[in-house]
C-alpha positions as CSV (number, residue, x, y, z in Angstrom):
1,X,-16.3,0.1,-3.7
2,X,-13.3,-2.1,-2.8
3,X,-9.9,-1.1,-4.2
4,X,-6.7,-3.1,-4.2
5,X,-3.4,-1.2,-4.7
6,X,-1.6,-3.9,-6.6
7,X,1.8,-4.8,-7.8
8,X,1.5,-7.8,-10.2
9,X,5.1,-8.7,-9.7
10,X,4.6,-9.2,-5.9
11,X,3.6,-12.6,-4.6
12,X,1.8,-11.2,-1.7
13,X,-0.1,-8.8,-3.8
14,X,-1.1,-11.5,-6.2
15,X,-2.4,-13.7,-3.2
16,X,-4.3,-10.7,-2.0
17,X,-5.8,-10.3,-5.4
18,X,-6.9,-13.9,-5.3
19,X,-8.6,-13.5,-1.9
20,X,-10.5,-10.7,-3.5
21,X,-11.6,-12.7,-6.5
22,X,-12.6,-15.5,-4.3
23,X,-14.7,-13.2,-2.2
24,X,-17.2,-12.6,-5.2
25,X,-17.2,-8.9,-4.4
26,X,-16.6,-6.3,-6.9
27,X,-13.3,-4.5,-6.8
28,X,-11.1,-2.1,-8.6
29,X,-7.3,-3.0,-9.3
30,X,-5.1,0.1,-9.0
31,X,-1.6,-0.7,-10.4
32,X,0.0,2.0,-8.4
33,X,3.4,1.6,-10.1
34,X,1.8,2.5,-13.4
35,X,-0.8,5.0,-12.1
36,X,0.9,6.9,-9.3
37,X,-1.2,8.0,-6.3
38,X,-1.9,11.6,-5.7
39,X,-0.9,13.2,-2.3
40,X,-4.6,13.2,-1.3
41,X,-5.0,9.4,-2.1
42,X,-1.9,8.5,-0.1
43,X,-2.9,10.8,2.9
44,X,-6.4,9.0,2.8
45,X,-4.9,5.5,2.7
46,X,-2.5,6.4,5.6
47,X,-5.4,7.8,7.6
48,X,-7.6,4.8,7.0
49,X,-4.8,2.4,7.9
50,X,-4.2,4.4,11.2
51,X,-0.6,4.4,10.8
52,X,2.3,6.8,10.3
53,X,3.8,7.2,6.9
54,X,7.0,5.5,8.0
55,X,4.9,2.4,8.7
56,X,4.0,2.1,5.1
57,X,7.5,2.2,3.9
58,X,9.2,-1.0,2.7
59,X,12.4,-0.6,4.7
60,X,14.2,-3.5,2.9
61,X,14.0,-1.8,-0.5
62,X,17.6,-1.0,-1.7
63,X,16.7,2.6,-2.4
64,X,15.6,3.0,1.2
65,X,18.5,1.2,2.8
66,X,21.1,3.2,0.7
67,X,19.6,6.6,1.1
68,X,17.4,6.8,4.3
69,X,18.0,4.0,6.7
70,X,18.5,5.2,10.2
71,X,17.9,8.9,9.2
72,X,15.3,11.1,10.8
73,X,13.0,12.6,8.1
74,X,9.7,14.2,8.2
75,X,6.4,12.5,7.5
76,X,5.9,15.0,4.6
77,X,9.2,13.9,3.1
78,X,8.4,10.3,3.6
79,X,5.2,10.7,1.7
80,X,6.9,12.6,-1.2
81,X,9.4,9.8,-1.4
82,X,6.6,7.0,-1.7
83,X,4.9,9.2,-4.2
84,X,8.0,9.5,-6.4
85,X,9.2,6.0,-5.6
86,X,6.1,3.9,-5.3
87,X,8.0,0.7,-4.9
88,X,8.7,1.9,-1.4
89,X,5.0,1.4,-0.4
90,X,4.0,-1.9,1.4
91,X,1.6,-4.0,-0.7
92,X,-1.0,-4.8,-1.3
93,X,-3.2,-2.3,0.3
94,X,-6.9,-2.9,0.3
95,X,-9.5,-0.2,0.8
96,X,-13.1,-0.9,1.5
97,X,-15.2,2.1,2.1
98,X,-13.7,3.6,5.3
99,X,-11.5,0.7,6.3
100,X,-8.1,-0.3,4.9
101,X,-5.4,-3.0,5.6
102,X,-2.0,-3.9,4.3
103,X,-2.3,-7.4,2.9
104,X,0.7,-8.7,4.8
105,X,-0.3,-11.5,5.5
106,X,-2.7,-11.5,2.6
107,X,-5.3,-13.1,5.0
108,X,-5.5,-9.5,6.6
109,X,-7.7,-8.6,3.6
110,X,-10.6,-10.8,4.9
111,X,-10.9,-8.7,8.0
112,X,-12.5,-5.8,5.8
113,X,-14.5,-7.7,3.3
C-alpha cells in the first residue's frame, strides 16, 4: 500500500497528494503532524530513502536554525528531534512497498508509482 506522509498546509505536500490522486492508485494519507511517527517508522523511512537522518531535516525551519544550525549532533539525536518536532521533516514523503521518495519536487513521486 502506498502511504503519503502529508502536511496539508504545505504546497508541495498538496501537490504530491494531487499526483497520487491522479495516479488512480489506492493510498493512505498519514498526517504526521497530528499522528506522530514512531522511532521504528522514522527509521524505516530513512532506510527506504537511503539517506542519513540529517538529510531529512528541513534546515530552514526556525527551530533548527535557532538551535542546531552548524552544530554536530548524533544521528540518534536528530531522529529524536524529528519525532518531537515533526515540522522538521521534509515533506511530502511517499512510501510504496520497499521504495520511498521525498516529494521535492512533487514529480519525484511518479518515480515510485
